[in-house]
Steps between C-alpha positions, in 0.01 A plus 500: 500500500839390630564128530551545875165672539324235295656210691411664830135491393459875487154579364485689172200730466368690202221751444178324398450730202813368326298194392292735282791705364455544125777433249589871474551518876184682610213388720121510485315690774567371851144375544593202283763373744391649833508868577767455768731322249623281781770236475502142380748236611708333228539139615760298310394159369774268636478292179566804282822651631769498232856617458519678167779331304539785250549768763830658596534579787290204620134570574199288588133531413207388714149474362269632772135487592342837575313456828297741705656577838217297654641192325256429218597528134440840343213495254707730277775237459490308173702215655251497784213484251656195334550328837133563580391339172718195572342476847153497341606202289637328810160540670370265226798263553639618166824666388564689176803410290644770275771555241588828331645571156673836493604680182742793495721705266874557528601836354799726470502790750230756424594832665251699290141376550394696191698250291377144432667206672767319298646151535866477601774491237572134428825311454483570127479877562130518410181534697252213488217567255251234605622188322608314813162386639529143637844470342783291648759737351599824668714791389347748744790488744270430798650169609711651782188675628286186489777289655499729803119496507508118518766507774303752704179303459673193637641699792154633585339158469292591195447182297442564132330288240576650158652819362441605141526787256146626445336659195607859565832666426733410788203352688535196724281277716555290809266229627520457877424155643150453642446495874343675798328822393670727756841348423452559126398862559813549710714332236351710220566818697858393581569404140389840367718674759794274415463565126515876535791499745716259298421687179636822647826321582532403133415844361152387391142597576230241571148627435186328631256746344202331340574664161836678474525489117248587232415238235648230725339245731464610860613323816263284702499329836279200430376325815451121492261381771381170639348399834594197711361334810704593805519145640556295184648751252249381237421747222128570546469604134521131392297201619618140546441430131705805397197701390431867587302547823225736608761691705696558178191646329408712801855637528482615136154644565641703789789622290256620236281668762795698638720585201326820390462627857864418578659623173654801679674257739644294213576801276594777744657766277409716201756308294337166593221568252744559213578130535138390530357714221769404247484126562786276402369200696400752772125445516278758664202271561355259754443216252647159577636234270701184482848602381395816312723800566230740383298429815559686824467169684691217334504135604846377394537151359605283795450175682203482743728539802627830358162637387508876561355834396731761350398863554660686208378849591769625747795687358861496617426833670242346736565463873547120530341484846192691392460334160527150647268593788237640262513203265482241779227691685286502186552125453404421860194725466394277210556179697312629803204622294502216242528745211480346155725634223397592150555248224864451403609672179739369235660644187423856397213652692313820576505602867146522642419831665463338841855360477676814380724691741582868558756628250626812682621560853218749555236247398663227710508721811136597450408131472697421815335791682153359422589140592328353808703182444833683527395669824370170638822310425761771574321745728374852440814657650736326259291551187429868566864569591628317192268697272600829663869428443447389139290809426800713600709314243235531231464875563878543478503323163214711366684816607762433229470563127655218297721534189221335295260780593750768402598321180152413373259752652692828497428569133128421527244778470 
């Protein structure tokens, strides 16, 4: 839209079905979004209108709510779903507090998708081979790129906590500062957009796939969650003596009750399960533990005021609005229904059958399809439309024959 049109308040409308567009560009049958495929209104959030500092000529970006023309939020909108979850907390005089940790890879350009990704050529003329995890030294030549990332984050008002080189080859992680759940979802979305745009300026490719490289750790989007009282700001997970509360236990119980049903919301792509089924601290379970990275739900070491639950299931490829909404909705379900968690696990452990999670997209979608809880919390229209869109993507993947199949199976009898 032109700046003049935007400033005049001209309404921007979009076909309702676009909210269910799959990643290849197609759509499920129209019955999933209304047979008329009528319009939605895109309503800019006045707190999320940003000039894009990397753009020439200058452009701006506005994060919008997708509203029905009657004024209410569209049930197909993931941002709308998150706002509805936050409103359910507010009805209990509570507010969720969230922080995200996002991992990503920085690669050289990859014009041929049949070829594996490669790290950029470093200042020493070599490509990184995986020895730089958590290192303070750097010969990868990425400092100009990261300097512009930091500058653009500041210009967009994205506060950052820590940046680090992660375990993978040319893999990095950012920790965003904790705060309001909707704000953190917006910030996570903006940061991913910023990364990709700035990378292109520097002749690089940023990849937020869950598992872009074989034999290498995947990329997560861990979600740290706590709940505070709206009036006092007190963390309801800790009592006056600094001990865990019943609300803390019930929140974990709700997370455990929802994780298997909601796996397809946390791990939305075929590639997501490459990360989860080859775990390098990427647990595919609903166990919980104090400071054990093998558990899907980890309680980080912290002071009582910062007591929180870390959901380690979502990958970097997850929709931040939907992943945060699903995780918080499960936690509130536990608080409302006083669900008790399993016993905490420590050290090496075997995952009980009732705490294991789907390990393929097909299995996850089937579990979601059968979930009364998902339909209760997100509505039948959203869940059925989401599944229909994801089934298109799964079918497209299964229509291709991979190099592994040709290499290994062609000579078999």
